[in-house]
C-alpha positions as CSV (number, residue, x, y, z in Angstrom):
1,M,0.0,0.0,0.0
2,P,1.4,3.4,-0.9
3,A,2.8,5.3,2.2
4,R,0.6,8.1,3.3
5,P,2.3,11.5,4.0
6,N,2.3,12.9,7.5
7,R,1.6,9.5,9.2
8,L,1.4,9.7,12.9
9,L,4.7,8.8,14.6
10,L,2.9,6.4,16.8
11,G,2.2,4.2,13.7
12,A,-0.9,3.0,12.0
13,A,-3.6,1.1,13.8
14,F,-7.0,-0.2,13.1
15,G,-10.1,0.8,15.1
16,L,-13.4,2.5,14.4
17,V,-16.7,2.8,16.0
18,A,-20.2,1.8,15.1
19,I,-21.6,4.3,12.6
20,P,-24.8,4.1,10.5
21,A,-24.5,2.9,7.0
22,L,-24.3,5.5,4.2
23,A,-27.9,6.4,3.2
24,L,-28.9,7.6,-0.2
25,A,-28.5,11.1,1.3
26,Q,-25.0,11.8,2.2
27,Q,-24.6,12.4,5.9
28,S,-21.8,13.6,8.1
29,L,-19.8,10.8,9.5
30,L,-18.5,12.5,12.6
31,P,-20.2,13.0,15.9
32,P,-23.4,14.9,16.0
33,V,-21.7,18.0,17.3
34,F,-19.9,18.2,13.9
35,N,-22.9,17.7,11.7
36,D,-23.6,20.2,9.0
37,P,-27.0,20.3,7.1
38,A,-27.2,17.2,5.0
39,P,-26.3,17.7,1.3
40,A,-28.9,16.9,-1.2
41,P,-29.6,13.2,-1.9
42,E,-27.4,11.7,-4.6
43,Q,-29.0,11.4,-7.9
44,T,-30.3,8.1,-9.1
45,N,-30.4,8.7,-12.8
46,S,-27.8,6.5,-14.4
47,Q,-26.4,9.2,-16.7
48,S,-25.9,11.5,-13.6
49,N,-24.2,8.7,-11.8
50,A,-21.7,8.3,-14.6
51,Q,-20.4,11.9,-14.2
52,A,-18.4,13.5,-11.4
53,P,-20.4,15.6,-9.0
54,D,-20.6,19.2,-10.1
55,S,-18.9,21.2,-7.5
56,S,-19.6,24.7,-9.0
57,A,-22.4,25.4,-6.6
58,A,-20.3,24.6,-3.6
59,E,-17.5,26.7,-4.9
60,A,-19.8,29.7,-5.4
61,S,-21.3,29.4,-1.9
62,R,-17.9,29.2,-0.2
63,P,-16.7,32.5,1.3
64,Q,-14.0,34.1,-0.8
65,R,-10.7,34.8,0.8
66,R,-8.9,38.1,0.1
67,A,-5.8,37.8,-1.9
68,A,-2.6,38.0,0.0
69,A,-0.7,41.3,-0.3
70,E,2.2,41.2,-2.7
71,G,5.2,39.8,-0.9
72,S,3.2,38.3,1.9
73,T,4.4,35.1,3.4
74,V,1.0,33.9,4.6
75,V,-2.5,33.4,3.3
76,E,-5.3,35.1,5.0
77,S,-7.4,32.8,7.1
78,E,-10.8,33.4,8.7
79,S,-10.0,31.1,11.7
80,L,-6.8,32.9,13.0
81,T,-6.2,36.2,14.6
82,P,-3.6,38.6,13.1
83,E,-1.2,37.7,16.0
84,E,-1.6,34.0,15.2
85,L,-1.1,34.6,11.5
86,A,2.3,36.3,12.1
87,E,3.5,33.1,13.6
88,L,2.7,30.9,10.7
89,P,5.5,29.8,8.3
90,A,5.4,30.5,4.6
91,P,3.3,28.0,2.6
92,P,5.3,25.4,0.7
93,P,5.3,25.6,-3.1
94,P,2.5,23.6,-4.8
95,V,3.4,20.0,-5.9
96,E,2.3,19.0,-9.4
97,I,1.8,15.3,-10.2
98,P,2.9,14.4,-13.7
99,D,0.1,12.9,-15.9
100,A,2.1,9.7,-16.2
101,S,2.1,9.3,-12.3
102,R,-1.7,9.7,-11.9
103,R,-3.7,6.5,-11.4
104,D,-6.8,5.5,-13.2
105,P,-9.7,5.6,-10.7
106,R,-11.7,3.3,-12.9
107,R,-9.5,0.3,-11.9
108,V,-8.7,0.2,-8.2
109,G,-7.9,-2.8,-6.0
110,A,-5.2,-4.4,-3.9
111,I,-5.2,-8.0,-5.0
112,D,-5.2,-9.7,-8.4
113,P,-8.6,-11.4,-8.8
114,L,-7.2,-14.1,-11.0
115,N,-5.1,-15.3,-8.1
116,W,-8.1,-15.6,-5.9
117,G,-10.4,-17.6,-8.2
118,L,-12.4,-14.5,-9.0
119,G,-11.7,-14.3,-12.7
120,D,-10.6,-11.2,-14.5
121,A,-14.0,-9.3,-14.1
122,P,-15.6,-10.2,-10.7
123,W,-18.5,-7.7,-11.3
124,G,-18.7,-8.2,-15.1
125,R,-21.2,-5.8,-16.8
126,A,-23.6,-5.7,-13.8
127,N,-25.4,-2.3,-13.0
128,G,-23.0,-0.6,-10.7
129,S,-25.7,1.7,-9.3
130,F,-27.7,-1.4,-8.4
131,L,-24.8,-3.1,-6.8
132,S,-23.9,0.0,-4.8
133,G,-27.4,0.1,-3.4
134,L,-27.1,-3.5,-2.3
135,M,-23.8,-2.8,-0.6
136,R,-25.2,0.1,1.2
137,R,-28.1,-1.8,2.6
138,L,-26.3,-5.0,3.5
139,D,-26.4,-5.8,7.2
140,T,-23.2,-6.8,9.0
141,P,-21.8,-9.0,10.4
142,L,-22.3,-11.6,7.6
143,P,-23.9,-14.9,8.7
144,S,-20.8,-16.9,7.6
145,R,-17.1,-16.6,8.3
146,W,-16.2,-18.0,4.9
147,L,-18.7,-15.8,3.1
148,H,-17.1,-12.8,4.8
149,I,-13.6,-13.8,3.6
150,A,-14.8,-14.5,0.0
151,L,-16.7,-11.2,-0.2
152,R,-13.8,-9.2,1.3
153,N,-11.5,-10.6,-1.5
154,A,-14.0,-9.6,-4.1
155,L,-14.3,-6.1,-2.8
156,L,-10.5,-5.8,-2.7
157,A,-10.0,-7.2,-6.2
158,R,-8.5,-5.0,-8.8
159,S,-11.0,-4.7,-11.6
160,D,-12.8,-2.2,-13.8
161,A,-15.7,-0.4,-12.3
162,P,-19.1,-1.7,-13.6
163,P,-21.2,0.7,-15.8
164,E,-23.8,3.1,-14.4
165,V,-21.8,4.3,-11.4
166,H,-19.2,7.0,-10.8
167,P,-15.8,5.0,-10.6
168,V,-14.6,6.8,-7.5
169,D,-17.9,6.4,-5.8
170,W,-17.7,2.7,-6.6
171,V,-14.4,2.5,-4.7
172,A,-16.0,4.4,-1.9
173,E,-18.9,2.0,-1.6
174,R,-16.6,-1.0,-1.6
175,A,-14.4,0.6,1.1
176,W,-17.5,1.7,3.2
177,L,-18.8,-1.9,3.2
178,L,-15.4,-3.2,4.2
179,L,-15.3,-0.8,7.1
180,R,-18.8,-2.1,8.2
181,M,-17.5,-5.7,8.0
182,G,-14.6,-4.8,10.3
183,E,-12.0,-4.6,7.6
184,A,-10.3,-1.4,8.3
185,D,-7.0,-2.3,6.8
186,A,-8.6,-3.5,3.6
187,A,-10.7,-0.3,3.3
188,A,-7.5,1.8,3.7
189,M,-5.9,0.0,0.8
190,L,-8.8,0.9,-1.5
191,V,-8.8,4.5,-0.3
192,A,-5.1,4.8,-0.9
193,G,-5.7,3.6,-4.4
194,V,-7.4,6.8,-5.4
195,D,-5.6,10.1,-5.9
196,V,-7.0,12.8,-3.6
197,S,-7.5,15.0,-6.6
198,D,-10.1,12.6,-7.9
199,F,-12.0,12.4,-4.7
200,T,-15.8,12.9,-4.8
201,P,-17.7,14.0,-1.6
202,K,-18.6,10.4,-0.9
203,M,-15.1,9.3,-1.3
204,T,-13.9,12.1,1.2
205,Q,-16.4,10.9,3.8
206,V,-15.3,7.3,3.5
207,A,-11.6,8.4,3.5
208,V,-12.2,10.4,6.8
209,Q,-13.7,7.2,8.3
210,S,-10.8,5.1,7.1
211,A,-8.3,7.5,8.6
212,L,-10.0,7.3,11.9
213,A,-10.6,3.5,11.6
214,S,-6.8,3.1,11.1
215,A,-6.1,5.4,14.0
216,D,-4.1,7.5,11.6
217,P,-4.9,11.2,12.0
218,G,-2.1,12.0,9.6
219,A,-4.2,10.5,6.8
220,L,-6.6,13.4,7.3
221,C,-4.0,16.0,6.3
222,P,-4.2,15.5,2.5
223,L,-8.0,15.6,2.7
224,R,-8.3,19.1,4.3
225,E,-9.3,20.9,1.1
226,N,-12.0,18.2,0.3
227,M,-13.2,18.1,4.0
228,A,-14.1,21.8,3.7
229,K,-17.0,20.7,1.6
230,V,-18.3,17.8,3.8
231,E,-16.7,18.0,7.4
232,K,-15.7,21.7,7.6
233,R,-16.4,22.1,11.3
234,V,-13.7,19.8,12.3
235,L,-11.1,21.6,10.1
236,P,-9.6,23.6,13.0
237,L,-8.8,20.6,15.0
238,T,-7.5,18.7,11.9
239,D,-5.2,21.7,11.0
240,A,-3.9,21.7,14.6
241,M,-3.1,17.9,14.6
242,C,-1.5,18.1,11.0
243,S,0.7,21.0,12.2
244,A,1.9,18.9,15.1
245,L,2.6,15.8,13.0
246,T,4.6,17.8,10.6
247,G,6.8,19.3,13.4
248,E,5.2,22.7,13.5
249,A,4.8,22.8,17.2
250,T,4.2,26.5,17.7
251,T,1.5,26.5,15.0
252,A,-0.1,23.4,16.4
253,A,-0.3,24.9,19.9
254,S,-1.8,28.1,18.5
255,R,-4.4,26.4,16.4
256,I,-5.6,24.0,19.1
257,E,-6.0,26.9,21.6
258,Q,-7.8,28.9,19.1
259,A,-10.1,26.0,18.4
260,R,-10.7,25.6,22.2
261,R,-11.7,29.3,22.5
262,R,-13.9,29.5,19.4
263,G,-15.5,26.0,19.3
264,P,-17.8,24.7,18.0
265,I,-16.1,21.4,19.1
266,V,-15.6,21.1,22.9
267,G,-15.4,18.5,25.6
268,I,-13.7,15.2,25.0
269,D,-13.7,15.6,21.2
270,H,-11.4,18.6,21.6
271,V,-9.4,17.0,24.5
272,L,-8.6,14.0,22.3
273,A,-7.4,16.2,19.4
274,D,-5.3,18.1,22.0
275,K,-3.8,14.8,23.0
276,V,-2.9,14.0,19.4
277,V,-1.2,17.5,19.2
278,G,0.7,16.7,22.3
279,A,2.1,13.5,20.7
280,G,3.9,15.7,18.1
281,A,7.5,16.7,18.6
282,D,8.3,19.7,20.9
283,T,4.7,20.7,21.5
284,G,5.1,20.6,25.3
285,R,1.4,19.8,25.7
286,A,-0.3,17.1,27.8
287,A,-4.0,16.4,27.9
288,T,-6.0,14.3,30.4
289,V,-8.9,12.4,28.9
290,E,-11.8,11.7,31.2
291,W,-14.5,9.4,29.9
292,D,-16.9,9.6,32.9
293,N,-19.7,11.5,31.1
294,V,-19.2,10.0,27.6
295,E,-22.2,7.9,26.6
296,A,-21.1,6.6,23.2
297,L,-18.1,6.1,21.1
298,T,-17.9,7.9,17.8
299,A,-15.5,7.5,14.9
300,W,-13.6,10.6,16.1
301,R,-13.3,9.4,19.7
302,F,-12.2,5.9,19.0
303,G,-9.8,6.9,16.2
304,L,-8.0,9.5,18.2
305,S,-7.9,7.6,21.4
306,A,-6.5,4.5,19.6
307,A,-3.9,6.7,17.9
308,T,-2.5,7.7,21.2
309,G,-2.6,4.2,22.6
310,M,-5.6,4.5,24.9
311,M,-8.2,1.9,25.5
312,P,-11.8,3.2,25.7
313,P,-13.7,2.2,28.9
314,A,-14.9,-1.4,28.8
315,N,-18.5,-0.3,29.1
316,L,-18.3,1.7,25.9
317,L,-16.3,-1.0,24.0
318,N,-18.6,-3.8,25.1
319,R,-21.7,-2.0,23.8
320,A,-20.1,-1.5,20.4
321,P,-20.9,-3.9,17.5
322,A,-18.7,-6.8,16.6
323,R,-17.0,-4.9,13.8
324,V,-15.7,-2.4,16.3
325,R,-14.0,-5.1,18.2
326,A,-12.3,-6.2,14.9
327,W,-11.1,-2.6,14.4
328,Q,-9.9,-2.4,17.9
329,A,-8.0,-5.7,17.5
330,R,-5.7,-4.1,14.9
331,V,-4.4,-1.2,17.1
332,P,-0.7,-1.8,17.4
333,M,-0.3,0.8,20.3
334,L,-2.2,-1.7,22.5
335,S,-0.5,-4.8,23.9
336,A,-1.3,-8.2,22.6
337,E,-3.1,-9.1,25.8
338,Q,-5.3,-6.0,25.5
339,R,-6.1,-6.8,21.9
340,L,-6.8,-10.6,22.4
341,P,-10.5,-10.5,23.4
342,S,-11.2,-8.4,20.3
343,A,-9.0,-10.5,18.2
344,R,-11.1,-13.6,19.0
345,I,-14.1,-11.8,17.8
346,A,-12.2,-10.6,14.7
347,A,-11.3,-14.3,14.0
348,G,-14.9,-15.3,14.4
349,L,-16.0,-12.7,11.8
350,G,-13.3,-13.7,9.3
351,V,-11.2,-10.5,9.6
352,F,-8.4,-12.4,11.4
353,S,-7.1,-15.7,9.9
354,S,-6.6,-18.7,12.2
355,S,-2.8,-18.2,11.9
356,A,-3.0,-14.5,12.8
357,L,-5.0,-15.3,16.0
358,G,-2.4,-18.0,16.8
359,D,0.4,-15.5,16.3
360,L,-1.3,-13.1,18.8
361,Y,-1.6,-15.9,21.3
362,S,2.1,-16.7,20.9
363,T,2.9,-13.1,21.6
364,V,0.8,-13.2,24.8
365,Y,2.6,-16.4,25.8
366,D,6.0,-14.9,25.3
367,A,5.0,-11.8,27.4
368,T,3.6,-13.8,30.3
369,D,5.6,-14.7,33.3
370,P,6.2,-18.5,33.3
371,S,4.8,-18.7,36.8
372,D,1.4,-17.2,35.6
373,L,1.0,-19.3,32.4
374,A,-0.7,-22.3,34.0
375,G,-4.5,-22.3,33.2
376,T,-4.2,-19.6,30.6
377,D,-5.6,-19.9,27.0
378,A,-2.1,-19.3,25.6
379,W,-0.8,-22.3,27.7
380,Q,-3.7,-24.5,26.6
381,L,-3.0,-23.7,22.9
382,R,0.7,-24.7,23.4
383,L,-0.5,-28.0,24.9
384,A,-2.9,-28.5,22.0
385,F,0.0,-28.3,19.6
386,A,3.0,-29.6,21.7
387,A,1.8,-31.9,24.4
388,R,3.4,-35.4,24.0
389,D,0.3,-37.3,25.2
390,P,-2.4,-37.2,22.4
391,A,-5.0,-37.3,25.2
392,E,-3.6,-34.2,26.8
393,R,-3.7,-32.4,23.4
394,L,-7.3,-33.3,22.9
395,A,-8.1,-32.2,26.5
396,A,-6.6,-28.8,25.8
397,M,-8.5,-28.5,22.5
398,R,-11.8,-29.2,24.3
399,R,-11.1,-26.4,26.8
400,L,-10.4,-24.0,24.0
401,W,-13.5,-25.1,22.0
402,G,-15.5,-24.1,25.0
403,T,-14.0,-20.7,25.4
404,G,-16.4,-17.8,24.9
405,D,-20.2,-17.2,25.4
406,D,-21.2,-16.3,21.9
407,Q,-21.0,-17.9,18.4
408,L,-18.2,-15.7,17.2
409,Q,-16.0,-16.7,20.1
410,R,-16.7,-20.4,19.6
411,L,-16.2,-20.0,15.9
412,A,-12.8,-18.4,16.6
413,G,-11.9,-21.3,18.9
414,E,-12.5,-23.8,16.1
415,A,-10.5,-21.7,13.5
416,L,-7.7,-21.3,16.1
417,L,-7.3,-25.0,16.4
418,S,-7.4,-25.8,12.7
419,L,-3.7,-26.6,12.5
420,A,-3.6,-28.5,15.8
421,A,-6.5,-30.6,14.5
422,S,-4.6,-31.6,11.5
423,R,-2.0,-33.3,13.8
424,V,-4.6,-35.6,15.2
425,R,-4.7,-38.9,13.5
426,P,-8.2,-39.8,12.2
427,S,-9.4,-42.8,14.3
428,A,-12.5,-44.2,15.8
429,A,-10.8,-44.0,19.2
430,V,-11.5,-40.3,19.3
431,E,-15.0,-40.5,17.7
432,A,-16.6,-38.3,20.2
433,D,-14.3,-35.4,19.1
434,A,-14.4,-36.2,15.4
435,P,-17.2,-33.6,14.5
436,K,-15.3,-30.8,16.3
437,L,-12.0,-31.8,14.8
438,I,-13.5,-31.8,11.3
439,A,-15.3,-28.5,12.0
440,S,-12.0,-27.0,13.1
441,L,-10.2,-28.2,10.0
442,L,-12.8,-26.7,7.7
443,A,-13.0,-23.4,9.7
444,G,-9.3,-22.9,8.9
445,G,-9.8,-24.0,5.2
446,N,-7.9,-27.3,5.8
447,D,-10.3,-29.3,3.8
448,A,-7.7,-31.8,2.6
449,A,-6.9,-32.8,6.2
450,A,-10.6,-33.1,6.9
451,A,-11.2,-35.5,3.9
452,R,-8.7,-38.0,5.6
453,W,-11.6,-38.7,8.1
454,A,-13.7,-40.3,5.4
455,P,-12.2,-43.8,5.6
456,V,-13.0,-44.1,9.3
457,L,-16.6,-42.9,9.2
458,G,-17.8,-46.6,9.1
459,E,-15.8,-47.3,12.3
460,I,-17.6,-44.6,14.4
461,E,-20.2,-46.3,16.6
462,N,-21.6,-43.1,18.2
463,E,-24.5,-42.4,15.8
464,A,-24.8,-38.7,16.5
465,A,-21.1,-38.2,16.0
466,A,-21.1,-40.3,12.9
467,D,-24.0,-38.3,11.4
468,Q,-22.4,-34.9,12.1
469,A,-19.0,-36.0,10.8
470,W,-20.5,-37.5,7.6
471,A,-22.5,-34.3,6.9
472,L,-19.5,-32.1,7.3
473,L,-17.4,-34.3,5.0
474,A,-20.2,-34.5,2.5
475,L,-20.5,-30.7,2.3
476,G,-17.1,-29.4,3.0
477,T,-14.7,-31.7,1.2
478,T,-14.3,-33.6,-2.1
479,A,-13.9,-36.9,-0.2
480,Q,-15.9,-39.9,-1.5
481,V,-18.6,-40.4,1.0
482,D,-22.1,-41.9,0.6
483,V,-24.6,-39.2,-0.4
484,S,-27.4,-41.6,-1.5
485,A,-31.0,-40.8,-0.9
486,S,-31.2,-43.4,1.8
487,R,-28.2,-42.1,3.7
488,I,-29.6,-38.6,3.6
489,E,-33.0,-39.9,4.8
490,D,-31.2,-41.6,7.7
491,F,-29.8,-38.2,8.7
492,I,-33.2,-36.5,8.4
493,D,-35.0,-39.1,10.4
494,A,-32.4,-38.8,13.2
495,D,-32.5,-35.0,13.1
496,T,-34.0,-33.5,16.3
497,S,-33.4,-29.8,15.5
498,K,-36.4,-27.5,15.4
499,D,-38.4,-27.7,12.0
500,K,-35.6,-30.1,10.8
501,S,-33.5,-27.0,10.2
502,R,-30.2,-29.0,10.1
503,S,-31.7,-31.3,7.4
504,K,-32.9,-28.4,5.4
505,L,-29.4,-26.9,5.4
506,L,-27.9,-30.3,4.5
507,V,-30.1,-31.0,1.6
508,A,-29.9,-27.4,0.3
509,G,-26.1,-27.6,0.5
510,L,-25.8,-30.9,-1.2
511,A,-28.2,-29.8,-4.0
512,G,-26.5,-26.3,-4.4
513,L,-23.1,-28.0,-4.6
514,G,-24.3,-30.5,-7.2
515,K,-23.5,-33.5,-4.9
516,I,-27.0,-34.9,-5.5
517,D,-29.0,-34.7,-8.7
518,S,-32.1,-32.6,-9.2
519,E,-34.4,-35.8,-9.0
520,T,-33.1,-36.7,-5.6
521,A,-33.3,-33.1,-4.4
522,T,-36.9,-32.8,-5.6
523,A,-37.9,-36.1,-4.0
524,L,-36.4,-35.2,-0.7
525,N,-37.9,-31.7,-0.9
526,R,-41.4,-33.1,-1.5
527,S,-41.1,-35.8,1.1
528,Y,-39.9,-33.6,3.9
529,G,-41.2,-30.1,2.9
530,L,-37.8,-28.5,2.8
531,G,-38.8,-25.5,0.8
532,L,-36.1,-25.7,-1.8
533,G,-38.2,-24.7,-4.8
534,R,-39.3,-21.3,-3.6
535,S,-38.5,-18.4,-6.0
536,S,-38.3,-14.7,-5.8
537,S,-36.7,-11.7,-7.5
538,W,-33.6,-12.4,-5.4
539,T,-33.3,-16.0,-6.7
540,R,-33.6,-14.8,-10.3
541,F,-30.8,-12.3,-9.7
542,M,-28.7,-15.0,-8.0
543,V,-29.2,-17.4,-10.9
544,E,-28.3,-14.7,-13.4
545,A,-25.0,-13.7,-11.5
546,G,-23.9,-17.4,-11.6
547,T,-24.9,-17.9,-15.3
548,R,-22.9,-14.8,-16.3
549,R,-20.0,-15.9,-14.2
550,Q,-19.8,-12.8,-12.1
551,P,-18.2,-14.1,-8.8
552,G,-18.4,-10.6,-7.1
553,S,-22.0,-10.2,-7.9
554,A,-22.7,-13.8,-6.8
555,L,-21.1,-13.2,-3.4
556,L,-22.9,-9.9,-2.8
557,F,-26.3,-11.5,-3.6
558,A,-25.4,-14.5,-1.4
559,A,-24.7,-12.1,1.5
560,V,-28.0,-10.3,0.9
561,G,-30.0,-13.5,0.7
562,M,-28.4,-15.2,3.7
563,Q,-28.8,-12.2,6.1
564,A,-30.1,-13.8,9.3
565,T,-29.1,-13.9,13.0
566,T,-28.7,-17.7,13.0
567,P,-28.2,-20.3,10.2
568,E,-31.5,-21.9,11.1
569,R,-33.3,-18.8,10.0
570,I,-31.7,-18.7,6.5
571,P,-34.4,-19.9,3.9
572,S,-33.2,-23.2,2.5
573,A,-34.0,-21.9,-1.1
574,H,-31.7,-19.0,-0.5
575,L,-28.8,-21.2,0.6
576,F,-29.5,-23.6,-2.3
577,Q,-29.5,-20.8,-4.9
578,A,-26.5,-19.0,-3.4
579,L,-24.3,-22.1,-3.4
580,K,-25.4,-23.1,-6.9
581,A,-24.6,-19.6,-8.2
582,M,-21.2,-19.4,-6.5
583,R,-20.3,-22.8,-8.0
584,S,-21.4,-21.6,-11.5
585,A,-19.3,-18.5,-11.1
586,G,-16.2,-20.6,-10.3
587,L,-16.3,-20.4,-6.4
588,E,-16.9,-24.1,-5.6
589,S,-14.3,-24.4,-2.8
590,Q,-15.7,-21.3,-1.0
591,A,-19.3,-22.6,-1.5
592,R,-18.3,-25.9,0.1
593,L,-16.8,-24.3,3.2
594,I,-19.8,-22.0,3.5
595,A,-22.2,-24.9,3.4
596,A,-20.2,-26.9,6.0
597,E,-19.9,-23.9,8.3
598,M,-23.7,-23.4,8.3
599,L,-24.3,-27.0,9.4
600,A,-21.5,-26.9,12.0
601,R,-22.9,-23.8,13.5
602,T,-26.4,-25.4,14.0
603,A,-24.7,-28.4,15.6
604,R,-23.2,-26.1,18.3
605,G,-26.7,-24.9,19.1
606,Q,-26.1,-21.3,17.8
């Protein structure tokens, strides 16, 4: 990722707060105290969307500055007194970017889609305005860790913007969805791929959010001219912080004091900016932050506190959505132990990989006094990998599988142990743990190791364990297992879940993945009332995305169609069509892992 100028000396971090999704009308993304009157709603006409927003009206309404006197070393400013102006240094000469160095905003991304199974055109010729609307309305977190990972890759992929949407606004919509998914670093990559000179108002808003999400106030500095149109009330504080970060201590102190006297931003929002100013060189400032009367975190508060290495109070952090915890897990100014609870949530979402979470545990292990290690999760993880006795390794894994009170925590535990599970030899001797071991392997994407359990299925005497292990292997791997109608009926007959929800997910998954033919799927659907044949406008869009081999569109439609608080509440027809379309679009391996994850999560009673 290209380096940003004026990066905070404390380093980049990743943290943001819960903020409402972009509505059709552009809204301020900062705390309510910063809000300006909302701009007019964006136009929905496709021809208008294809053109850059006209800024002539905004320019005409902006107060005109008086020209500086000949030989003057400063530019007149409405926000500084004459005495303060006298202390300002001469402005630097303008920097012109050669045309050859400018980047094409129509093709922005951080990864090569061909390397991630997304083809050369993930979005094809789909209507960009329609896709943008879907992104804007998509609820997060997504119902599947593997769906999250696949959609993140599609949003990050370097490809041409689809028709009927402004190309820079298309990047902004992708980055905004990534932020809401908890992917602050991925969003920052997209923002950095567009030249500031090409920013639209929407892109400026998202860039401000990305800077705060990354705990990088320095990333606001190149945006100041653009921010004057959408976030102008915060400019005095931004100017003060940018002056501090560029070593202009006197100017920074003058600006922050001037902002304190004149407002409109007061209280903790001003104090946090003052603390950032104090982090600059030679400012001689120190600010004490008191959270006692703060009722909510905002992007501004979280971003600036994270940039200075502060943890918000637990009561504020715990009330924040899961994505906030994922952003907080990326803050490098916090210790590994401070970040670990949030990192587990990030792993459950799909923001952290199983190896990244394991690395964080290793850091905690190294930083813990040996006398305090016994009983810690870091110690249990070490035993899961390195204990000489296989029984001791399994006992440690059981403890870690049981860590956490919610589905994201438990899913993180399964992903964390994926590599450790691959070191357990498949055997009927550990049949009681077989479903959890297979689920862990699939949670980490280790489907080849999971397939090694197929030959021992017939040796498992525990019927419940055998059924669950068989279903996970049938959905999540390419192993040769029995998927005959009679075997599926045995599973359905033994299913005790409410409304046969697990059976619906199984049959929908097998049919969507093409593991059973349409005749078998139809017969099972009629016999058990599984609801696979229902259709809607969404299913038609889903089928079209798969037929036209648009992986990005297929993943976005899948995320929309599978929105639910639990897998049991996902309509079986939606899962069936989503998996079928993903497979048609070339995403078979991702579809398999999603199907297996849905079933594994119902087995955990989530």
